[in-house]
ZADO-1210 file (C-alpha; in nm, 4 decimals, padded with zeros to 6 digits):
<atoms>
<atom x="-01.9479" y="-02.4394" z="00.3796" code="MET" pos="1"/>
<atom x="-02.1222" y="-02.1280" z="00.2384" code="SER" pos="2"/>
<atom x="-01.9252" y="-01.8585" z="00.0425" code="THR" pos="3"/>
<atom x="-01.9154" y="-01.5312" z="00.2043" code="PRO" pos="4"/>
<atom x="-02.1181" y="-01.2488" z="00.0488" code="PRO" pos="5"/>
<atom x="-01.9403" y="-01.0467" z="-00.2239" code="THR" pos="6"/>
<atom x="-01.9420" y="-00.6973" z="-00.3643" code="ARG" pos="7"/>
<atom x="-01.8708" y="-00.5950" z="-00.7213" code="LYS" pos="8"/>
<atom x="-01.6335" y="-00.2821" z="-00.7813" code="PHE" pos="9"/>
<atom x="-01.4580" y="-00.1517" z="-01.0568" code="THR" pos="10"/>
<atom x="-01.1585" y="00.0672" z="-00.9834" code="PRO" pos="11"/>
<atom x="-00.9313" y="00.2463" z="-01.2287" code="GLU" pos="12"/>
<atom x="-00.5535" y="00.1847" z="-01.1629" code="ILE" pos="13"/>
<atom x="-00.2320" y="00.2414" z="-01.3214" code="ASP" pos="14"/>
<atom x="-00.2002" y="00.0337" z="-01.6400" code="ALA" pos="15"/>
<atom x="00.1446" y="-00.0954" z="-01.5776" code="LYS" pos="16"/>
<atom x="00.0304" y="-00.1955" z="-01.2127" code="LEU" pos="17"/>
<atom x="-00.2718" y="-00.3920" z="-01.3595" code="TYR" pos="18"/>
<atom x="-00.0459" y="-00.5646" z="-01.6064" code="ASP" pos="19"/>
<atom x="00.1879" y="-00.6767" z="-01.3238" code="GLU" pos="20"/>
<atom x="-00.1276" y="-00.7737" z="-01.1082" code="PHE" pos="21"/>
<atom x="-00.2512" y="-00.9858" z="-01.4090" code="VAL" pos="22"/>
<atom x="00.0787" y="-01.1404" z="-01.4720" code="ALA" pos="23"/>
<atom x="00.1425" y="-01.2517" z="-01.1200" code="VAL" pos="24"/>
<atom x="-00.2118" y="-01.4149" z="-01.0951" code="ALA" pos="25"/>
<atom x="-00.1457" y="-01.6157" z="-01.4253" code="GLU" pos="26"/>
<atom x="00.2111" y="-01.6969" z="-01.3210" code="GLN" pos="27"/>
<atom x="00.0723" y="-01.8500" z="-00.9828" code="ASN" pos="28"/>
<atom x="-00.2241" y="-02.0057" z="-01.1348" code="GLY" pos="29"/>
<atom x="-00.4305" y="-01.7899" z="-00.9251" code="GLN" pos="30"/>
<atom x="-00.7559" y="-01.5846" z="-01.0170" code="THR" pos="31"/>
<atom x="-00.7279" y="-01.1982" z="-01.0169" code="ARG" pos="32"/>
<atom x="-00.9891" y="-01.2177" z="-00.7416" code="ARG" pos="33"/>
<atom x="-00.7696" y="-01.4282" z="-00.5344" code="HIS" pos="34"/>
<atom x="-00.4732" y="-01.2013" z="-00.5675" code="VAL" pos="35"/>
<atom x="-00.6598" y="-00.8834" z="-00.5080" code="LEU" pos="36"/>
<atom x="-00.8315" y="-01.0085" z="-00.2076" code="GLU" pos="37"/>
<atom x="-00.5137" y="-01.1360" z="-00.0607" code="GLU" pos="38"/>
<atom x="-00.3475" y="-00.7904" z="-00.1360" code="ALA" pos="39"/>
<atom x="-00.6263" y="-00.6056" z="00.0276" code="LEU" pos="40"/>
<atom x="-00.6305" y="-00.8321" z="00.3288" code="ARG" pos="41"/>
<atom x="-00.2429" y="-00.7941" z="00.3571" code="PHE" pos="42"/>
<atom x="-00.2701" y="-00.4123" z="00.3453" code="TYR" pos="43"/>
<atom x="-00.5631" y="-00.3759" z="00.5791" code="LEU" pos="44"/>
<atom x="-00.4073" y="-00.6133" z="00.8513" code="ARG" pos="45"/>
<atom x="-00.0419" y="-00.5210" z="00.8042" code="ASN" pos="46"/>
<atom x="00.0031" y="-00.1790" z="00.6636" code="VAL" pos="47"/>
<atom x="-00.2954" y="00.0154" z="00.8072" code="VAL" pos="48"/>
<atom x="-00.1985" y="-00.0659" z="01.1606" code="PRO" pos="49"/>
<atom x="00.1420" y="00.0324" z="01.1312" code="SER" pos="50"/>
<atom x="00.0489" y="00.3686" z="01.0126" code="GLN" pos="51"/>
<atom x="-00.0943" y="00.4347" z="01.3671" code="HIS" pos="52"/>
<atom x="00.2250" y="00.3364" z="01.5585" code="LEU" pos="53"/>
<atom x="00.3360" y="00.7095" z="01.5668" code="VAL" pos="54"/>
<atom x="00.1147" y="00.9745" z="01.6933" code="ARG" pos="55"/>
<atom x="00.0221" y="01.2209" z="01.4316" code="ARG" pos="56"/>
<atom x="00.1637" y="01.5166" z="01.5997" code="GLU" pos="57"/>
<atom x="00.5036" y="01.3422" z="01.6077" code="VAL" pos="58"/>
<atom x="00.4949" y="01.2816" z="01.2600" code="MET" pos="59"/>
<atom x="00.3938" y="01.6358" z="01.1801" code="ASP" pos="60"/>
<atom x="00.6937" y="01.7518" z="01.3996" code="ALA" pos="61"/>
<atom x="00.9268" y="01.5161" z="01.1915" code="PHE" pos="62"/>
<atom x="00.8125" y="01.6411" z="00.8593" code="GLU" pos="63"/>
<atom x="00.8459" y="02.0103" z="00.9748" code="GLN" pos="64"/>
<atom x="01.1950" y="01.9463" z="01.0845" code="SER" pos="65"/>
<atom x="01.3008" y="01.7619" z="00.7403" code="VAL" pos="66"/>
<atom x="01.1431" y="02.0341" z="00.5601" code="ALA" pos="67"/>
<atom x="01.3276" y="02.3012" z="00.7619" code="ARG" pos="68"/>
<atom x="01.6446" y="02.1151" z="00.7401" code="ASN" pos="69"/>
<atom x="01.6330" y="01.9980" z="00.3913" code="ARG" pos="70"/>
<atom x="01.9581" y="02.1877" z="00.2725" code="ASP" pos="71"/>
<atom x="02.1677" y="02.0359" z="00.5561" code="LEU" pos="72"/>
<atom x="02.0199" y="01.6718" z="00.4983" code="LEU" pos="73"/>
<atom x="02.0987" y="01.6962" z="00.1531" code="GLU" pos="74"/>
<atom x="02.4629" y="01.8039" z="00.2115" code="ARG" pos="75"/>
<atom x="02.5051" y="01.5308" z="00.4761" code="LEU" pos="76"/>
<atom x="02.3719" y="01.2599" z="00.2335" code="ALA" pos="77"/>
<atom x="02.6733" y="01.3710" z="-00.0046" code="LYS" pos="78"/>
</atoms>
């Protein structure tokens, strides 16, 4: 079985997030590459599709309504 082609990239990320990422990999006996690939795979297959469930114009209207009624929403939350 051949290994899939790879690409090297070097992102800069929040230091605390990186430390947590490294700790998880070490705790689970996994490589950083494995944890990162799994996280990217999960994000691309689960999070991205769910962002398109609501039409953009519906979200725009919702956000405008929240902004317009922020004072009322804060009072109701109390």
